N, C-alpha and C positions, 0 to 999 in steps of 0.2 A: 257070252264069254264066261268060262268057269272061273272060280276063285278058290283060294286055299285058306287054311287056318292062318297062315302067315299074313295073307291079305287082310283078314279080319283083325288080326293083332295090330297091323300097321295102321289101319283105319282108326282103331281104338286109340292108338298113340297120338294120332294127328288131331282127333276130335274130342277125346276124353269121354266118349259115350260108352255105354255098356256093350258087352260082347254080343248079346242077342240083338240089340238095336243095330249094331254094325253089320251083323250077319244078314239081317232083314234088309238093310239098306243096300248091301252089295247084291242081294238077290233081285231087288227091285231095279237096280241099275245095271243088271246083267254083268256084274263084275267090274264095272268102270268106277274107279275110286273117286274121280271128280264129281261124277253124277251122284254117287253115294253120299258124298259130303253135302251136295245140294239137297238131297232128299232129307238128310238129318237136320239140316238148317231149316228147311221148310216146315218140318215137324216141331221146330223149336228146341231140338235136342242138342244142337251143336252151334257154337259161335263161329264167326268167320275164322278161317285158318290161314296161316301164312303159306305161300307157295313153295318156299324152300323145304326140301326134304330133310331127312335125318342127316346130321353133320358128323362125318366120320373121317374126313381127310385130315392129314397133318400138314404142317407148314406154318406160314406167317402171312397175316394181312398187316400191311405197314403203310402209314401215311406220313408224308414229310413235306415241308415247305422249302422254297429257296431262301437265301439269307435275307432278301428284301421283303419276304412275305407276299410277293406279287404273283406267285405261281406255286402250285402244289400237285403232288401225285399220291394216289393210293394204289397199292399194288398187292397182288396175292401170288405167292410162290409156294407150290406144294412139294412135299417130300413124303417118303414112305412111313417114317416113324417120328414120334415126338422127340426121341433122343437126338436125331439129326436136326430137327427144327429148332432145338435149343443150342445147337453147336455154333460157336462164334464164327466159324468160317462160312457156314450157311447164311447166317445173319448178315455178315459183311457182303455176301453175294447179293442178297435181297436189296441192301442199301445201295450197292453199286448199280443194280438194275433201275432203282428209283431215280438215282442221280442221272443216269443215262437218259431216262424219259424226260427229266427236267431240262437237260441240255439239248436233246436232239428232237423232241416231240414226234416220235414215230407214230404212224397211223394205227398200228395194231401190234400184236405180239410177234408175228412173223417179221415185221419191219424192225422191231426192237432187237430181235436176235441178230439181225444183220448190221446193226449199228456198232460203231467203235465204242467200246465200253468206257465210261467216265474214268479218267485216271489211268488208262491203259492204251496200248496200240493194238490190242486184240479185239475181235468182235465179242459181243455178249455170248453168241452161240459157241464160240471156241472156248471161252472161259467156263460156260455151263458144262460142256463135255469134259473139261478137265476136272471140274468139281465132282461130276458123276463118277469118274474113274477113281478119284482120290478118296471120296467119302464112302463109295461103295453102295450108294443108293440112287435110285432114279429121282430126278428133280425136274419139275416142270414150272415154267413161268406161265401162269394160267390166265391172268387178266390184269389190266391197269386202267386208270382213268386220270387224266390231267385236267386241272381247272386253273384258269388264269384270272387275274384281277386282285381283289382283296380276298384273301383265302385264310381259313382257319383249319387246323388239323388236330386230330386226337387219336391216340393209340390206347387200346384197352386190353387188360388182362394179358400183357406180355406177348402180344402178337395175335390174339384171338380175333380182334376187331380193329379195323382202321377206318377212320372217318375223315372226309374232306368236305368243307362247306364254303361256297362262294357267296360273298356279300357285295352289295352295291352301296357305297358310301364315299364321302369325300376323304382324300388322303390325310387331312389333318384330324379327322375323326378316327380313321383306322390306326393312326399312330398312338392314340391314347391307351394307357394301361387298362382303363375301364372297358374299352372296346375289346381288347384282347381277352379279358375275362369273360365278357359277354359271348364272344365267338367260341371260346372253349366250352361254355355252358351249353350253347346250341349244339355243338359237336357231341357232347356227352348225352344230350337228349336223343340225338339220332342213334347213338350207340345203344342206349338203353331201351328206347321205346319202338325202334324199328319202323319209322314211317315208310310207306311205299311210294308216296307222291309228295311234291312240294306243297301244292294247294289244290283247291277244288277244280280249277281250270286245267290242271295237269292230269286229272283222272280221265282215261280214255272213255269215250261215249259208250263203247260196248261193255266196259266194266260197270259203269253206272246203270245201264239197262239191265244187266244181269243181276246186280244187287237189288234193283227195284222189283224184279220178278220174284226173287227170294223173299223179300220183305212182304210183298203182296200175298204170297202163299202163306206166310206166317200169320198175317192178319186174318185171312180167310179161315185158316185152321183154328184160329182162336174164337171163331163164331161171329165175327163182326160182318155186317152186310157189305157187299161189294161197292155200294154207293158211296160209302165213306172211306173205303180202303185206300184210295189214292191220296187223300189228305193225311191219313195216318202214315202212309209210306213216306211222304215228303218229310214229315217230322222225324221219322226214324232214319232217313237218309242223312240228316244233319249229324246224327250220332255216328254213323258210318264214316263221314268225313273227319270227325274228331278223332277217330281211331287211325285212319290211314294217311291223313294229310298233316305234314309237319306243322304248318303254321296254325292249324286248328287244334292241335293236341294240347292237353293241359301240360303246363311247364312242370317238370319233375321236382324242381326246388320250391315251387309255390303253385299248388294246383288251383289256386283262385284265379290265376292268370293263364291265358293261352300263350303259345309262343308268339303269336301276332301281337298280343297285348304287351308281353314282356319286351319285344323288340321296340314297340312304340314308346314304352317307358324309358328304355335306354337311349333311344333317339332324342327324347325330350331332355334327359339329363345331360347328354353330351352336346346338345345344340346343333344337331344335324340329322338329316334323314338316313335311316339304315333300312335296307331291304335284303331279305334272304333270296338269292337268285338261283341257286342250284346246290345239290349235294350228292355225294357218293358214299355209300357205306358198304364195305367189304367185310365179310366174316369168313374166316378160313374154312374151306370145305363146303361152303354154302351151296346147296342144291346138288351136291355130289352124294347120291344115296348109294353107299357102299356096304357090302358085307365085309366085315373086318378080315375074315380069313382069305378073301380074294383081293384085298386092296392093293397089295404089292403087284400082283399080276395086272390089275386094271391100270395102275399108274404106268407100268411098262407099255401098255397099249396106248395110253395117252401120249407118252413120250415119242412113240414111233411116228 
């Protein structure tokens, strides 16, 4: 598979490696970007890279809880321009969508569009079409996630990132101001450090095996004998978990503690067990790799 100068530049942006290294990697990988990243990592030239591509879509990622704090929703709605994303009418539409998910628990976006909108006798789809006509831009409800139980929410950078986190703890613990502060801190951690998984058991076996193979090649490239490679790999795998698993990450407000240790500390202070059970982090445009000049056209295609 052939590759272009743009492919080389994109690989450089993802890995931080030099142009010549990126060109060589793409040659070795026959133009396959993922294989080229593996090649660069095996050579020790690149660190692990996030799967999300360049973020170019406009819109809002928004997280909200119900009044009791027993249910929460994080949702992403896209628009064509940043101007519309900041428009009060667009933001009210996003909030209405989130409130509808809280009230009706639709299975997916298609089901949400057919729901009667919160505070209205019209469907979400009907209101969406009205907004498109009135605002003059295409708008798309892209995704949402709902979590129930004891839930915390956090919104960052005026709609750039929305985070929802589910906890398991007693109601009397969840009602305490100290717990609410703790929940906010965990949500902020997720917004800032971007964990991919909750804990080690959440990491799929194929992901672990792939990482082990990369680490093994790194060890062998460094000249270490194969006989001790597996022990070194196991040690380095712990470092991988600290990067991608929420509970193993260093706490951003006190890097002497992991999130697991911070949680245990708060549990002890409040006199009851706390466990992080699940989380969802939406970043607007995440994974939508768009050329800016074609973005309006591609959003139209998404809406169709």
